[in-house]
VMD Tcl script that builds the backbone (N, CA, C; Angstrom):
set m [mol new atoms 462]
animate dup $m
set s [atomselect $m all]
$s set {name element resname resid chain x y z} {
  {N N UNK 1 A -10.544 -7.737 -8.434}
  {CA C UNK 1 A -10.228 -8.716 -8.201}
  {C C UNK 1 A -9.867 -8.475 -7.122}
  {N N UNK 2 A -10.176 -8.949 -5.605}
  {CA C UNK 2 A -9.732 -9.011 -4.609}
  {C C UNK 2 A -9.225 -10.448 -3.536}
  {N N UNK 3 A -8.465 -10.545 -3.084}
  {CA C UNK 3 A -7.572 -11.507 -2.566}
  {C C UNK 3 A -7.391 -11.252 -1.157}
  {N N UNK 4 A -7.982 -12.032 -0.351}
  {CA C UNK 4 A -7.999 -12.086 1.091}
  {C C UNK 4 A -7.134 -13.107 1.677}
  {N N UNK 5 A -5.794 -13.077 1.893}
  {CA C UNK 5 A -4.685 -14.157 2.214}
  {C C UNK 5 A -4.273 -13.912 3.702}
  {N N UNK 6 A -4.611 -14.782 4.644}
  {CA C UNK 6 A -4.192 -14.729 6.321}
  {C C UNK 6 A -2.280 -14.702 5.874}
  {N N UNK 7 A -1.881 -15.656 5.202}
  {CA C UNK 7 A -0.363 -15.777 5.250}
  {C C UNK 7 A 0.040 -16.240 4.196}
  {N N UNK 8 A -0.245 -16.420 2.733}
  {CA C UNK 8 A -0.254 -17.144 1.537}
  {C C UNK 8 A 0.625 -16.132 1.141}
  {N N UNK 9 A 1.952 -16.235 0.189}
  {CA C UNK 9 A 3.033 -15.327 -0.367}
  {C C UNK 9 A 2.410 -14.861 -1.515}
  {N N UNK 10 A 2.284 -13.975 -1.931}
  {CA C UNK 10 A 1.789 -12.753 -3.180}
  {C C UNK 10 A 2.601 -13.642 -4.009}
  {N N UNK 11 A 2.404 -13.278 -5.508}
  {CA C UNK 11 A 2.539 -14.043 -6.830}
  {C C UNK 11 A 3.369 -13.103 -6.865}
  {N N UNK 12 A 4.899 -13.174 -7.361}
  {CA C UNK 12 A 5.954 -12.355 -7.916}
  {C C UNK 12 A 6.524 -12.401 -9.178}
  {N N UNK 13 A 5.286 -13.289 -9.968}
  {CA C UNK 13 A 5.653 -13.546 -11.400}
  {C C UNK 13 A 4.876 -12.237 -12.111}
  {N N UNK 14 A 5.579 -11.268 -12.478}
  {CA C UNK 14 A 5.177 -9.998 -13.051}
  {C C UNK 14 A 5.400 -10.050 -14.627}
  {N N UNK 15 A 5.126 -10.384 -15.883}
  {CA C UNK 15 A 6.018 -10.533 -17.186}
  {C C UNK 15 A 5.688 -8.703 -17.391}
  {N N UNK 16 A 7.161 -8.498 -18.051}
  {CA C UNK 16 A 7.214 -7.259 -18.926}
  {C C UNK 16 A 7.350 -5.922 -18.384}
  {N N UNK 17 A 7.759 -6.282 -17.267}
  {CA C UNK 17 A 8.186 -4.962 -16.371}
  {C C UNK 17 A 8.996 -4.169 -17.041}
  {N N UNK 18 A 8.672 -2.769 -17.346}
  {CA C UNK 18 A 9.159 -2.026 -18.314}
  {C C UNK 18 A 9.787 -1.092 -17.204}
  {N N UNK 19 A 9.839 -0.711 -15.837}
  {CA C UNK 19 A 10.015 0.157 -14.923}
  {C C UNK 19 A 9.612 -0.432 -13.735}
  {N N UNK 20 A 10.935 -0.183 -12.611}
  {CA C UNK 20 A 10.706 -0.821 -11.166}
  {C C UNK 20 A 11.933 -0.079 -10.509}
  {N N UNK 21 A 11.329 0.442 -9.045}
  {CA C UNK 21 A 11.755 1.340 -8.233}
  {C C UNK 21 A 11.242 0.917 -7.067}
  {N N UNK 22 A 12.342 0.775 -6.008}
  {CA C UNK 22 A 11.721 0.414 -4.763}
  {C C UNK 22 A 11.735 1.502 -3.468}
  {N N UNK 23 A 10.964 1.654 -2.479}
  {CA C UNK 23 A 10.968 3.024 -1.459}
  {C C UNK 23 A 11.591 2.606 -0.162}
  {N N UNK 24 A 12.332 2.788 0.704}
  {CA C UNK 24 A 12.420 2.557 1.821}
  {C C UNK 24 A 11.134 3.150 2.970}
  {N N UNK 25 A 10.714 2.736 3.746}
  {CA C UNK 25 A 9.585 3.101 4.457}
  {C C UNK 25 A 10.135 3.143 6.182}
  {N N UNK 26 A 10.065 4.261 6.712}
  {CA C UNK 26 A 10.394 4.209 8.367}
  {C C UNK 26 A 9.125 3.849 8.923}
  {N N UNK 27 A 9.375 3.315 10.013}
  {CA C UNK 27 A 7.819 2.834 10.491}
  {C C UNK 27 A 8.199 3.848 12.044}
  {N N UNK 28 A 6.859 3.737 12.683}
  {CA C UNK 28 A 6.922 4.144 13.831}
  {C C UNK 28 A 7.020 5.710 14.199}
  {N N UNK 29 A 7.123 6.496 12.707}
  {CA C UNK 29 A 7.326 7.901 12.565}
  {C C UNK 29 A 6.742 8.638 11.468}
  {N N UNK 30 A 6.333 9.614 11.754}
  {CA C UNK 30 A 5.603 10.322 10.462}
  {C C UNK 30 A 6.421 11.102 9.782}
  {N N UNK 31 A 7.298 11.285 10.278}
  {CA C UNK 31 A 8.369 12.603 9.897}
  {C C UNK 31 A 8.165 12.879 8.434}
  {N N UNK 32 A 8.654 11.430 7.796}
  {CA C UNK 32 A 8.565 11.487 6.227}
  {C C UNK 32 A 7.730 10.929 5.453}
  {N N UNK 33 A 6.257 10.990 6.242}
  {CA C UNK 33 A 4.809 10.638 5.757}
  {C C UNK 33 A 4.569 10.918 4.358}
  {N N UNK 34 A 4.127 10.118 3.572}
  {CA C UNK 34 A 3.726 11.272 2.340}
  {C C UNK 34 A 4.257 11.650 0.799}
  {N N UNK 35 A 6.527 11.055 1.497}
  {CA C UNK 35 A 7.084 11.414 0.606}
  {C C UNK 35 A 7.397 10.593 -0.491}
  {N N UNK 36 A 7.090 9.277 -0.510}
  {CA C UNK 36 A 7.146 7.979 -1.238}
  {C C UNK 36 A 5.673 8.130 -2.224}
  {N N UNK 37 A 4.739 8.513 -1.585}
  {CA C UNK 37 A 3.543 8.764 -2.948}
  {C C UNK 37 A 3.778 9.987 -3.831}
  {N N UNK 38 A 4.479 10.769 -2.898}
  {CA C UNK 38 A 4.773 12.054 -4.079}
  {C C UNK 38 A 5.517 11.644 -4.959}
  {N N UNK 39 A 6.959 11.416 -4.630}
  {CA C UNK 39 A 7.594 10.595 -5.378}
  {C C UNK 39 A 6.961 9.801 -6.897}
  {N N UNK 40 A 6.072 8.501 -6.219}
  {CA C UNK 40 A 5.525 7.820 -7.367}
  {C C UNK 40 A 4.738 8.602 -8.072}
  {N N UNK 41 A 3.804 9.707 -7.646}
  {CA C UNK 41 A 3.225 10.300 -8.321}
  {C C UNK 41 A 4.017 11.448 -9.390}
  {N N UNK 42 A 5.072 11.571 -9.042}
  {CA C UNK 42 A 6.094 12.263 -10.076}
  {C C UNK 42 A 6.535 11.600 -11.058}
  {N N UNK 43 A 7.327 10.299 -10.749}
  {CA C UNK 43 A 7.244 9.407 -11.544}
  {C C UNK 43 A 6.607 8.891 -12.745}
  {N N UNK 44 A 5.249 8.748 -12.178}
  {CA C UNK 44 A 4.039 8.565 -13.290}
  {C C UNK 44 A 3.499 9.591 -14.060}
  {N N UNK 45 A 3.900 10.592 -13.863}
  {CA C UNK 45 A 3.419 12.059 -14.442}
  {C C UNK 45 A 4.691 11.948 -15.587}
  {N N UNK 46 A 5.887 11.738 -14.779}
  {CA C UNK 46 A 7.226 12.080 -15.919}
  {C C UNK 46 A 7.107 10.575 -17.116}
  {N N UNK 47 A 6.176 9.758 -16.925}
  {CA C UNK 47 A 5.793 8.810 -18.150}
  {C C UNK 47 A 4.689 8.992 -18.572}
  {N N UNK 48 A 4.199 10.492 -18.198}
  {CA C UNK 48 A 2.865 10.659 -19.073}
  {C C UNK 48 A 1.190 9.793 -19.231}
  {N N UNK 49 A 1.454 9.214 -17.962}
  {CA C UNK 49 A 0.630 8.113 -18.003}
  {C C UNK 49 A -0.944 9.088 -17.169}
  {N N UNK 50 A -1.792 8.646 -17.846}
  {CA C UNK 50 A -3.160 9.052 -17.771}
  {C C UNK 50 A -3.585 9.380 -16.177}
  {N N UNK 51 A -3.736 10.793 -16.212}
  {CA C UNK 51 A -4.213 11.452 -15.200}
  {C C UNK 51 A -5.079 10.829 -13.714}
  {N N UNK 52 A -5.855 10.063 -14.331}
  {CA C UNK 52 A -6.687 9.116 -13.610}
  {C C UNK 52 A -6.127 8.282 -12.651}
  {N N UNK 53 A -5.322 7.635 -13.476}
  {CA C UNK 53 A -4.594 6.190 -13.256}
  {C C UNK 53 A -3.447 6.991 -11.901}
  {N N UNK 54 A -2.841 7.693 -12.188}
  {CA C UNK 54 A -2.028 8.728 -11.526}
  {C C UNK 54 A -2.443 8.561 -10.192}
  {N N UNK 55 A -3.362 9.462 -10.353}
  {CA C UNK 55 A -4.313 9.695 -8.981}
  {C C UNK 55 A -4.329 8.659 -8.211}
  {N N UNK 56 A -4.917 7.761 -8.551}
  {CA C UNK 56 A -5.857 6.462 -7.944}
  {C C UNK 56 A -4.166 5.544 -7.346}
  {N N UNK 57 A -2.955 5.746 -8.299}
  {CA C UNK 57 A -2.068 5.440 -7.950}
  {C C UNK 57 A -1.138 5.729 -6.547}
  {N N UNK 58 A -1.605 7.222 -6.550}
  {CA C UNK 58 A -0.764 7.908 -5.666}
  {C C UNK 58 A -1.893 7.923 -4.315}
  {N N UNK 59 A -2.893 7.747 -4.352}
  {CA C UNK 59 A -3.896 7.268 -3.774}
  {C C UNK 59 A -3.482 5.886 -2.724}
  {N N UNK 60 A -3.365 5.034 -3.076}
  {CA C UNK 60 A -3.230 3.454 -2.579}
  {C C UNK 60 A -1.925 3.636 -2.533}
  {N N UNK 61 A -0.851 4.214 -2.672}
  {CA C UNK 61 A 0.395 4.420 -2.284}
  {C C UNK 61 A 0.141 5.136 -1.034}
  {N N UNK 62 A -0.127 6.130 -0.758}
  {CA C UNK 62 A -0.287 7.134 0.508}
  {C C UNK 62 A -0.801 6.206 1.418}
  {N N UNK 63 A -2.115 5.788 1.151}
  {CA C UNK 63 A -2.330 4.903 2.082}
  {C C UNK 63 A -1.569 3.414 2.823}
  {N N UNK 64 A -1.075 3.103 1.732}
  {CA C UNK 64 A -0.123 1.694 2.232}
  {C C UNK 64 A 1.062 2.729 3.078}
  {N N UNK 65 A 1.774 3.689 2.726}
  {CA C UNK 65 A 3.026 4.339 3.552}
  {C C UNK 65 A 2.496 4.660 4.778}
  {N N UNK 66 A 1.459 5.365 5.032}
  {CA C UNK 66 A 0.402 5.768 6.309}
  {C C UNK 66 A 0.342 4.879 7.055}
  {N N UNK 67 A 0.205 3.287 6.611}
  {CA C UNK 67 A 0.023 1.848 7.338}
  {C C UNK 67 A 1.319 1.458 7.974}
  {N N UNK 68 A 2.290 1.770 7.195}
  {CA C UNK 68 A 3.663 1.409 7.475}
  {C C UNK 68 A 4.157 2.476 8.457}
  {N N UNK 69 A 4.136 3.839 8.235}
  {CA C UNK 69 A 4.258 4.550 9.186}
  {C C UNK 69 A 3.507 4.519 10.632}
  {N N UNK 70 A 2.476 4.087 10.660}
  {CA C UNK 70 A 1.646 4.150 11.738}
  {C C UNK 70 A 1.787 2.280 12.415}
  {N N UNK 71 A 2.129 1.639 11.898}
  {CA C UNK 71 A 1.960 0.409 12.790}
  {C C UNK 71 A 3.379 -0.409 12.238}
  {N N UNK 72 A 4.333 -0.279 11.572}
  {CA C UNK 72 A 5.280 -1.205 11.249}
  {C C UNK 72 A 6.446 -0.684 11.898}
  {N N UNK 73 A 7.508 -1.442 11.890}
  {CA C UNK 73 A 8.706 -1.160 12.460}
  {C C UNK 73 A 9.394 -0.401 10.818}
  {N N UNK 74 A 9.442 -0.900 9.811}
  {CA C UNK 74 A 9.980 -0.469 8.453}
  {C C UNK 74 A 8.995 -1.370 7.750}
  {N N UNK 75 A 9.263 -0.883 6.231}
  {CA C UNK 75 A 8.924 -1.673 5.129}
  {C C UNK 75 A 9.035 -0.677 3.747}
  {N N UNK 76 A 8.759 -1.477 2.936}
  {CA C UNK 76 A 9.173 -1.157 1.283}
  {C C UNK 76 A 8.121 -0.781 0.438}
  {N N UNK 77 A 8.159 -0.019 -0.121}
  {CA C UNK 77 A 6.983 -0.023 -1.274}
  {C C UNK 77 A 7.695 0.116 -2.490}
  {N N UNK 78 A 7.629 -1.097 -3.552}
  {CA C UNK 78 A 7.721 -1.300 -5.064}
  {C C UNK 78 A 7.024 -0.770 -5.837}
  {N N UNK 79 A 7.310 0.245 -6.943}
  {CA C UNK 79 A 6.564 0.663 -7.959}
  {C C UNK 79 A 7.052 -0.179 -9.389}
  {N N UNK 80 A 5.946 -0.873 -9.843}
  {CA C UNK 80 A 6.365 -1.469 -10.888}
  {C C UNK 80 A 5.259 -1.243 -12.241}
  {N N UNK 81 A 6.147 -1.164 -13.354}
  {CA C UNK 81 A 5.396 -0.863 -14.436}
  {C C UNK 81 A 5.532 -1.987 -15.359}
  {N N UNK 82 A 4.133 -2.317 -16.053}
  {CA C UNK 82 A 4.285 -2.978 -17.413}
  {C C UNK 82 A 3.595 -2.374 -18.261}
  {N N UNK 83 A 3.490 -2.541 -19.253}
  {CA C UNK 83 A 2.698 -1.870 -20.565}
  {C C UNK 83 A 0.868 -1.769 -20.169}
  {N N UNK 84 A 0.531 -2.402 -19.426}
  {CA C UNK 84 A -0.723 -2.456 -19.253}
  {C C UNK 84 A -1.362 -1.957 -17.866}
  {N N UNK 85 A -0.097 -2.621 -17.040}
  {CA C UNK 85 A -0.557 -2.044 -15.538}
  {C C UNK 85 A 0.737 -0.931 -14.898}
  {N N UNK 86 A 0.206 -0.779 -13.900}
  {CA C UNK 86 A 0.836 -0.174 -12.289}
  {C C UNK 86 A 0.857 -0.900 -11.400}
  {N N UNK 87 A 1.733 -1.514 -10.809}
  {CA C UNK 87 A 1.649 -2.178 -9.861}
  {C C UNK 87 A 2.316 -1.700 -8.326}
  {N N UNK 88 A 1.910 -1.439 -7.306}
  {CA C UNK 88 A 2.411 -1.180 -6.279}
  {C C UNK 88 A 2.129 -2.439 -4.901}
  {N N UNK 89 A 3.239 -2.689 -4.722}
  {CA C UNK 89 A 3.607 -3.625 -3.528}
  {C C UNK 89 A 4.105 -2.935 -2.419}
  {N N UNK 90 A 3.500 -3.189 -1.441}
  {CA C UNK 90 A 3.909 -2.942 0.117}
  {C C UNK 90 A 4.033 -3.740 0.800}
  {N N UNK 91 A 5.119 -3.634 1.583}
  {CA C UNK 91 A 5.540 -5.436 2.457}
  {C C UNK 91 A 6.137 -4.274 3.634}
  {N N UNK 92 A 5.624 -5.042 4.816}
  {CA C UNK 92 A 6.286 -4.243 5.761}
  {C C UNK 92 A 6.858 -5.399 7.116}
  {N N UNK 93 A 7.477 -5.201 7.905}
  {CA C UNK 93 A 8.061 -5.913 9.259}
  {C C UNK 93 A 7.022 -5.002 10.340}
  {N N UNK 94 A 5.947 -5.842 11.004}
  {CA C UNK 94 A 5.591 -5.311 12.199}
  {C C UNK 94 A 4.721 -6.324 12.793}
  {N N UNK 95 A 3.245 -5.503 13.528}
  {CA C UNK 95 A 2.701 -6.531 14.326}
  {C C UNK 95 A 1.816 -7.113 13.360}
  {N N UNK 96 A 1.451 -6.856 12.012}
  {CA C UNK 96 A 0.442 -7.966 11.085}
  {C C UNK 96 A -0.975 -7.601 11.789}
  {N N UNK 97 A -1.737 -8.215 10.816}
  {CA C UNK 97 A -3.312 -7.912 10.660}
  {C C UNK 97 A -3.855 -9.409 11.425}
  {N N UNK 98 A -4.393 -9.517 12.374}
  {CA C UNK 98 A -4.950 -11.039 13.052}
  {C C UNK 98 A -5.968 -10.916 12.284}
  {N N UNK 99 A -7.052 -10.250 11.784}
  {CA C UNK 99 A -8.529 -10.447 11.188}
  {C C UNK 99 A -8.470 -9.706 10.074}
  {N N UNK 100 A -7.869 -9.985 8.939}
  {CA C UNK 100 A -7.923 -9.229 7.562}
  {C C UNK 100 A -9.119 -8.848 7.249}
  {N N UNK 101 A -10.360 -9.694 7.182}
  {CA C UNK 101 A -11.778 -9.800 7.016}
  {C C UNK 101 A -12.189 -8.475 7.859}
  {N N UNK 102 A -11.924 -8.271 9.184}
  {CA C UNK 102 A -12.489 -7.245 9.878}
  {C C UNK 102 A -11.632 -5.293 9.522}
  {N N UNK 103 A -10.041 -5.889 9.063}
  {CA C UNK 103 A -9.317 -4.907 9.209}
  {C C UNK 103 A -9.829 -4.058 7.576}
  {N N UNK 104 A -10.355 -4.734 7.021}
  {CA C UNK 104 A -11.063 -4.245 5.231}
  {C C UNK 104 A -12.286 -3.783 5.837}
  {N N UNK 105 A -12.651 -3.625 6.780}
  {CA C UNK 105 A -14.283 -2.941 6.882}
  {C C UNK 105 A -14.210 -1.383 7.264}
  {N N UNK 106 A -14.882 -0.261 6.560}
  {CA C UNK 106 A -14.126 0.865 6.444}
  {C C UNK 106 A -14.771 1.183 7.902}
  {N N UNK 107 A -14.033 2.063 8.170}
  {CA C UNK 107 A -14.138 2.673 9.966}
  {C C UNK 107 A -13.290 1.811 10.888}
  {N N UNK 108 A -12.918 0.453 10.563}
  {CA C UNK 108 A -12.459 -0.295 11.490}
  {C C UNK 108 A -11.037 0.302 11.658}
  {N N UNK 109 A -10.895 0.637 12.715}
  {CA C UNK 109 A -9.144 1.127 13.151}
  {C C UNK 109 A -8.630 0.346 14.521}
  {N N UNK 110 A -7.550 -0.124 14.513}
  {CA C UNK 110 A -6.604 -0.199 15.317}
  {C C UNK 110 A -5.611 0.481 16.162}
  {N N UNK 111 A -5.714 2.000 15.665}
  {CA C UNK 111 A -5.014 2.970 15.642}
  {C C UNK 111 A -4.766 3.529 16.982}
  {N N UNK 112 A -3.746 3.758 17.649}
  {CA C UNK 112 A -3.578 4.158 18.862}
  {C C UNK 112 A -4.244 5.947 19.454}
  {N N UNK 113 A -4.579 6.321 20.316}
  {CA C UNK 113 A -4.574 7.688 20.660}
  {C C UNK 113 A -3.589 8.499 19.665}
  {N N UNK 114 A -2.344 7.649 19.875}
  {CA C UNK 114 A -1.645 9.539 19.714}
  {C C UNK 114 A -1.407 8.809 17.998}
  {N N UNK 115 A -1.634 8.382 17.085}
  {CA C UNK 115 A -2.373 8.042 15.776}
  {C C UNK 115 A -3.423 8.821 15.544}
  {N N UNK 116 A -4.211 8.821 16.345}
  {CA C UNK 116 A -5.486 9.822 16.004}
  {C C UNK 116 A -5.736 11.138 16.506}
  {N N UNK 117 A -4.777 11.748 17.667}
  {CA C UNK 117 A -4.439 12.714 17.634}
  {C C UNK 117 A -3.864 13.509 16.250}
  {N N UNK 118 A -2.407 12.404 15.776}
  {CA C UNK 118 A -2.077 13.242 14.581}
  {C C UNK 118 A -2.925 13.458 13.366}
  {N N UNK 119 A -4.344 12.757 13.284}
  {CA C UNK 119 A -5.122 13.074 12.333}
  {C C UNK 119 A -5.409 11.465 11.270}
  {N N UNK 120 A -4.743 10.458 11.969}
  {CA C UNK 120 A -4.959 9.425 11.025}
  {C C UNK 120 A -6.036 8.698 11.654}
  {N N UNK 121 A -5.820 7.051 11.377}
  {CA C UNK 121 A -6.199 6.105 11.976}
  {C C UNK 121 A -8.059 6.105 12.107}
  {N N UNK 122 A -8.095 6.428 10.821}
  {CA C UNK 122 A -9.489 6.458 10.784}
  {C C UNK 122 A -10.223 4.840 9.816}
  {N N UNK 123 A -9.491 4.263 9.731}
  {CA C UNK 123 A -10.009 2.799 9.201}
  {C C UNK 123 A -10.600 3.141 7.828}
  {N N UNK 124 A -9.591 3.638 7.163}
  {CA C UNK 124 A -10.336 3.571 5.835}
  {C C UNK 124 A -8.963 3.389 4.606}
  {N N UNK 125 A -8.113 3.104 5.317}
  {CA C UNK 125 A -6.715 2.781 4.237}
  {C C UNK 125 A -6.828 1.935 4.007}
  {N N UNK 126 A -7.114 0.574 4.226}
  {CA C UNK 126 A -7.086 -0.821 3.353}
  {C C UNK 126 A -8.368 -0.419 2.699}
  {N N UNK 127 A -9.459 -0.209 2.989}
  {CA C UNK 127 A -10.777 -0.293 2.132}
  {C C UNK 127 A -10.232 0.785 0.993}
  {N N UNK 128 A -9.582 1.729 1.320}
  {CA C UNK 128 A -9.260 2.555 -0.082}
  {C C UNK 128 A -8.470 2.202 -0.906}
  {N N UNK 129 A -7.738 1.368 -0.530}
  {CA C UNK 129 A -6.593 0.723 -1.169}
  {C C UNK 129 A -7.182 -0.073 -2.489}
  {N N UNK 130 A -8.232 -0.774 -1.688}
  {CA C UNK 130 A -8.993 -2.237 -2.404}
  {C C UNK 130 A -9.836 -0.832 -3.527}
  {N N UNK 131 A -10.340 0.015 -3.185}
  {CA C UNK 131 A -11.446 0.576 -3.567}
  {C C UNK 131 A -10.966 1.289 -4.907}
  {N N UNK 132 A -9.186 1.792 -5.094}
  {CA C UNK 132 A -8.613 2.785 -5.890}
  {C C UNK 132 A -7.867 1.472 -6.856}
  {N N UNK 133 A -8.014 -0.148 -6.488}
  {CA C UNK 133 A -7.206 -0.611 -7.208}
  {C C UNK 133 A -8.228 -1.435 -8.095}
  {N N UNK 134 A -7.780 -1.938 -9.459}
  {CA C UNK 134 A -8.602 -3.140 -10.108}
  {C C UNK 134 A -8.099 -4.447 -9.750}
  {N N UNK 135 A -6.895 -4.600 -8.701}
  {CA C UNK 135 A -6.824 -5.864 -8.337}
  {C C UNK 135 A -5.970 -5.645 -6.928}
  {N N UNK 136 A -6.351 -5.990 -5.927}
  {CA C UNK 136 A -5.897 -6.366 -4.688}
  {C C UNK 136 A -5.677 -7.328 -3.901}
  {N N UNK 137 A -4.677 -7.606 -3.451}
  {CA C UNK 137 A -4.191 -8.773 -2.667}
  {C C UNK 137 A -3.541 -8.260 -1.065}
  {N N UNK 138 A -3.564 -8.797 -0.088}
  {CA C UNK 138 A -3.003 -8.705 1.109}
  {C C UNK 138 A -2.988 -10.042 1.658}
  {N N UNK 139 A -1.922 -10.457 2.248}
  {CA C UNK 139 A -1.562 -11.088 2.942}
  {C C UNK 139 A -0.499 -10.871 4.515}
  {N N UNK 140 A -1.022 -11.261 5.570}
  {CA C UNK 140 A -0.437 -10.941 6.902}
  {C C UNK 140 A -0.181 -12.048 7.838}
  {N N UNK 141 A 0.512 -11.721 8.816}
  {CA C UNK 141 A 0.967 -13.012 9.608}
  {C C UNK 141 A 1.464 -12.188 11.049}
  {N N UNK 142 A 0.512 -12.307 11.752}
  {CA C UNK 142 A 0.953 -11.525 13.196}
  {C C UNK 142 A 2.166 -11.682 13.633}
  {N N UNK 143 A 2.469 -10.516 14.179}
  {CA C UNK 143 A 4.287 -10.411 14.771}
  {C C UNK 143 A 5.565 -10.654 13.442}
  {N N UNK 144 A 4.563 -10.937 12.295}
  {CA C UNK 144 A 5.405 -10.623 11.298}
  {C C UNK 144 A 5.706 -9.529 10.306}
  {N N UNK 145 A 4.218 -9.250 9.724}
  {CA C UNK 145 A 3.904 -8.279 8.846}
  {C C UNK 145 A 3.093 -8.251 8.129}
  {N N UNK 146 A 3.206 -7.414 6.989}
  {CA C UNK 146 A 1.784 -7.561 6.007}
  {C C UNK 146 A 2.567 -7.148 4.549}
  {N N UNK 147 A 1.820 -7.803 3.453}
  {CA C UNK 147 A 2.174 -7.624 2.278}
  {C C UNK 147 A 0.972 -7.273 1.397}
  {N N UNK 148 A 0.992 -6.313 0.418}
  {CA C UNK 148 A 0.121 -6.278 0.284}
  {C C UNK 148 A 0.603 -5.813 -1.582}
  {N N UNK 149 A -0.513 -6.385 -2.406}
  {CA C UNK 149 A 0.086 -6.016 -3.814}
  {C C UNK 149 A -1.462 -5.088 -4.639}
  {N N UNK 150 A -1.079 -3.974 -4.887}
  {CA C UNK 150 A -2.089 -3.619 -5.632}
  {C C UNK 150 A -2.137 -2.910 -7.504}
  {N N UNK 151 A -2.813 -3.526 -8.066}
  {CA C UNK 151 A -2.796 -3.361 -9.708}
  {C C UNK 151 A -3.669 -2.072 -9.842}
  {N N UNK 152 A -3.220 -1.282 -10.845}
  {CA C UNK 152 A -3.983 -0.659 -11.647}
  {C C UNK 152 A -4.061 -0.853 -12.848}
  {N N UNK 153 A -4.880 -0.855 -13.790}
  {CA C UNK 153 A -4.675 -1.095 -15.313}
  {C C UNK 153 A -4.927 0.523 -15.762}
  {N N UNK 154 A -3.785 0.215 -16.773}
  {CA C UNK 154 A -3.767 1.448 -17.841}
  {C C UNK 154 A -4.783 1.957 -19.119}
}
mol reanalyze $m
mol bondsrecalc $m
mol representation Tube
mol addrep $m
């Protein structure tokens, strides 16, 4: 399932949550980039979840984290588990996305020269989040920020 929404609120009703942890992400800097995805991977490994689902969760978390580091002032990534799903929410305060459909296209990027020089901004982040999630929802408002929910079936 893929839902593309420009500014609608995500559904926050998740039943049977057995674990939840939020991680703040500093924007406009890469000094801690990758720390959240590393922590998420370690938590899921400690819970003995299937390796393939852990890998997919680490990928989508990393992509969300790099987007916050690249484009937002700050954000939060929240990991939730139910008996059936890994749920990763990314919420940021930043520039937002003017055209979600265009931003979802592989290779489309609004990265600055500085981001490119650091090896980021290839335009694969959102498409990778969608590709490695069983369910993907995104909403964004220009000048406000972006909300992404990714679910991976266990």
